[in-house]
C-alpha positions in Angstrom: -30.4 10.3 -18.9 -28.2 11.4 -15.8 -29.9 14.6 -14.5 -28.4 17.4 -12.3 -28.9 15.4 -9.1 -26.9 12.4 -10.6 -24.4 14.7 -11.9 -24.1 16.6 -8.5 -23.8 13.4 -6.9 -20.9 12.4 -9.3 -19.4 15.7 -8.7 -19.1 15.4 -5.0 -17.8 11.9 -5.4 -14.9 12.9 -7.6 -14.0 16.1 -6.0 -11.8 14.7 -3.0 -10.0 12.3 -5.2 -9.2 15.0 -7.7 -8.4 18.3 -5.9 -4.8 19.0 -5.8 -4.0 16.1 -7.9 -1.6 16.6 -11.0 -2.5 15.1 -14.1 0.2 13.0 -15.6 -1.3 11.7 -18.6 -4.4 11.7 -20.5 -5.4 8.5 -22.5 -8.2 8.7 -25.2 -9.3 5.4 -26.5 -12.3 6.7 -28.6 -12.0 10.6 -29.4 -15.7 10.3 -31.4 -17.9 11.0 -28.7 -20.8 13.6 -29.0 -18.1 16.3 -30.2 -14.4 14.9 -30.8 -12.1 15.1 -28.1 -9.5 17.5 -29.3 -5.7 16.7 -28.8 -5.5 20.1 -27.0 -7.1 18.3 -23.8 -4.1 16.0 -23.3 -1.8 19.0 -24.4 -3.1 21.5 -21.9 -3.7 19.6 -19.1 -0.8 17.2 -18.9 1.3 18.3 -15.9 -1.1 20.7 -14.4 -2.9 20.4 -11.1 -6.5 20.3 -10.8 -7.6 23.4 -8.7 -11.4 23.0 -8.7 -14.2 20.6 -9.4 -17.5 22.3 -10.1 -20.7 22.0 -11.8 -23.0 24.1 -14.1 -26.2 22.6 -15.0 -25.2 19.2 -16.0 -21.9 19.9 -16.6 -18.8 19.2 -14.4 -16.2 21.3 -14.8 -12.3 20.5 -14.1 -10.2 23.8 -13.6 -6.8 23.8 -14.0 -4.4 26.8 -14.5 -4.2 27.1 -18.1 -8.3 26.1 -18.7 -10.8 23.8 -18.1 -12.2 20.5 -19.1 -16.1 20.6 -19.4 -17.5 17.2 -19.0 -21.1 15.7 -19.8 -22.3 12.3 -19.3 -24.5 12.2 -22.2 -27.3 9.4 -22.1 -25.4 6.9 -20.5 -22.0 8.5 -19.3 -20.2 7.7 -15.9 -17.0 9.0 -14.4 -15.2 6.8 -11.9 -11.8 6.8 -9.7 -10.1 3.6 -10.5 -6.6 2.4 -10.0 -4.6 3.6 -13.4 -3.3 0.5 -14.0 -6.7 -1.5 -14.0 -7.8 -3.0 -17.2 -10.1 -0.6 -19.5 -13.5 -2.1 -20.6 -14.9 -1.8 -24.0 -16.9 1.6 -23.3 -14.0 3.2 -21.1 -13.0 6.0 -23.8 -10.8 8.3 -21.7 -8.6 8.1 -18.8 -7.3 11.5 -17.0 -4.5 9.8 -15.3 -3.4 11.3 -11.8 -0.1 11.6 -9.9 -1.6 9.1 -7.1 -1.7 6.2 -9.4 -5.3 6.5 -10.0 -7.6 7.8 -12.7 -10.6 9.4 -13.5 -12.1 6.9 -16.0 -15.1 8.2 -18.6 -17.2 5.5 -19.5 -19.9 6.1 -22.3 -21.7 3.2 -24.0 -23.7 5.5 -26.3 -21.0 7.9 -27.0 -23.4 11.0 -26.6 -21.3 12.3 -23.6 -18.4 15.1 -24.3 -15.2 16.1 -22.9 -14.1 19.5 -24.1 -11.5 22.1 -23.3 -11.7 25.7 -23.1 -9.1 28.3 -22.2 -11.8 31.0 -21.5 -14.1 31.7 -18.7 -16.3 28.2 -18.8 -19.4 30.1 -17.9 -19.0 32.2 -21.4 -18.9 28.7 -23.1 -21.4 28.4 -25.9 -22.9 25.5 -24.0 -23.2 27.3 -20.6 -23.6 30.9 -21.5 -27.4 30.8 -21.9 -28.2 28.7 -19.0 -30.7 29.7 -16.4 -30.4 30.0 -12.8 -29.3 26.9 -10.3 -32.2 25.5 -8.8 -30.7 25.7 -5.5 -29.1 29.0 -5.8 -31.0 32.0 -4.0 -31.5 33.8 -7.2 -33.8 31.0 -8.2 -37.3 31.8 -6.6 -41.1 32.3 -7.2 -40.6 35.9 -8.3 -38.0 34.8 -10.9 -40.4 32.0 -12.3 -43.5 34.5 -12.2 -41.5 36.9 -14.3 -40.3 34.4 -16.9 -43.7 32.6 -17.1 -45.6 35.9 -17.9 -47.7 35.4 -21.6 -46.1 31.9 -21.9 -48.8 29.5 -23.0 -46.6 26.3 -22.7 -47.6 23.8 -20.3 -45.7 24.4 -17.0 -44.1 21.2 -17.0 -42.5 22.0 -20.3 -41.6 25.4 -18.8 -39.6 24.4 -15.8 -37.8 21.9 -18.0 -36.4 24.7 -20.2 -32.9 24.8 -19.1 -33.0 28.9 -19.7 -35.4 29.0 -17.3 -33.9 26.9 -14.6 -31.1 24.4 -15.0 -31.3 20.6 -14.4 -35.1 19.8 -14.1 -35.5 16.5 -16.2 -38.5 14.7 -16.8 -38.7 12.7 -13.4 -38.0 15.9 -11.2 -40.7 18.0 -13.2 -43.2 15.3 -12.4 -42.3 15.1 -8.8 -42.1 19.1 -8.0 -45.3 19.6 -9.8 -47.0 16.9 -7.7 -45.7 18.3 -4.7 -46.7 21.7 -5.6 -50.2 20.5 -6.3 -49.9 21.9 -10.1 -51.6 20.0 -12.9 -48.6 19.7 -15.4 -50.7 20.9 -18.6 -51.5 24.3 -17.0 -50.3 27.2 -18.8 -47.2 28.6 -17.2 -48.5 32.1 -17.8 -51.7 31.4 -15.9 -49.7 30.7 -12.5 -50.0 33.4 -10.0 -47.0 34.5 -8.0 -48.1 32.6 -5.0 -48.3 29.5 -6.9 -44.8 30.1 -8.7 -43.3 30.4 -5.3 -44.9 27.2 -4.2 -43.7 25.6 -7.2 -39.9 27.1 -6.7 -39.7 25.8 -3.2 -41.0 22.4 -4.5 -38.3 22.4 -6.9 -35.6 22.7 -4.2 -37.1 20.5 -2.1 -37.2 18.0 -4.7 -33.7 18.5 -6.1 -32.3 18.6 -2.4 -33.7 15.2 -1.7 -32.6 13.8 -5.2 -28.8 14.7 -4.3 -29.0 13.5 -0.7 -30.3 10.0 -1.7 -27.8 9.8 -4.7 -29.9 10.6 -7.5 -32.3 8.3 -9.4 -31.3 4.8 -10.7 -33.6 4.3 -14.2 -31.9 2.2 -16.7 -27.9 2.4 -16.0 -27.0 5.6 -13.8 -24.3 4.6 -11.0 -22.3 7.1 -9.0 -18.2 7.3 -9.0 -18.1 3.9 -7.1 -20.4 2.3 -9.3 -23.3 2.2 -6.7 -26.7 3.1 -7.8 -28.8 6.3 -6.6 -31.8 5.6 -4.2 -34.5 8.4 -5.0 -36.4 6.1 -7.1 -37.5 4.6 -3.6 -39.1 7.8 -2.8 -41.0 8.8 -6.1 -44.2 10.1 -5.4 -46.0 10.0 -8.9 -43.2 9.2 -11.6 -43.6 5.5 -13.0 -46.7 4.8 -10.7 -49.4 4.8 -13.1 -52.7 3.4 -11.6 -51.1 3.2 -8.1 -52.5 5.0 -5.6 -51.7 8.6 -4.5 -49.9 8.8 -1.4 -52.2 11.8 -0.5 -55.7 10.6 -1.6 -55.3 7.1 -2.8 -56.7 8.0 -6.4 -54.8 6.6 -9.1 -52.0 8.1 -10.7 -52.6 9.0 -14.5 -50.0 8.8 -17.3 -50.2 11.0 -20.3 -48.0 12.2 -23.0 -46.7 15.8 -22.9 -44.0 17.1 -25.2 -43.3 13.5 -26.4 -42.6 12.6 -22.4 -44.3 10.5 -20.2 -45.8 12.6 -17.3 -47.6 11.3 -14.4 -49.6 13.2 -12.0 -52.8 12.7 -9.5 -55.9 14.1 -11.0 -57.2 15.0 -7.6 -54.4 16.6 -5.9 -53.1 18.8 -8.9 -55.2 21.4 -10.6 
């Protein structure tokens, strides 16, 4: 599933091609995605200028005068800028056609993504209203993590993957951030001191920044807006490295299941 770094990579890639462009039509080939694509999407955006391309969590927000298109890539979705006349493939479900003879094409083999329309403030939409801070925003810090974690018995890995605590820290990045911070993934969130929460917040920011810089992580089928993969996978310190030597201490990386997810850690470096 594309996570925050992959979504941000996509947002940055499509933004220069969309800002200032006018939507000439919207072609919906398959309306049955995670939620049905409403007819209002085409009715309200056709003839409108795209004024902003933002992101909140794993949602991409295309702002127009009458409202906002809320995009989610789901499990296998991708967005690409292609010539409007190019042949659509089997899983190319929606085209937002622009006045420069190109289109933003939404592809989603599993159809678990979404294209929604809202006329209100998108940040008040039910899908976005309860999201926690962005990991790269100034209001996300160790003090915030420490306050939120008090009296919480959940493992710290599950805690930082909770989108109400901080958005976008998926399984890969949670593993990597905890290794960088030297924190065992099973440690109870409420047992972390404020100093260790500060180290963890800094580690999350570092991991997310690195992942965005390298275009995200290619696991299974993520590609960016040009069809190219992300390269952060080449920098993974623990994820997917069961039995391989830790880059710090040479001890073998271990794999456990935590909350039904694969969890990788170094038994010597993380405590």
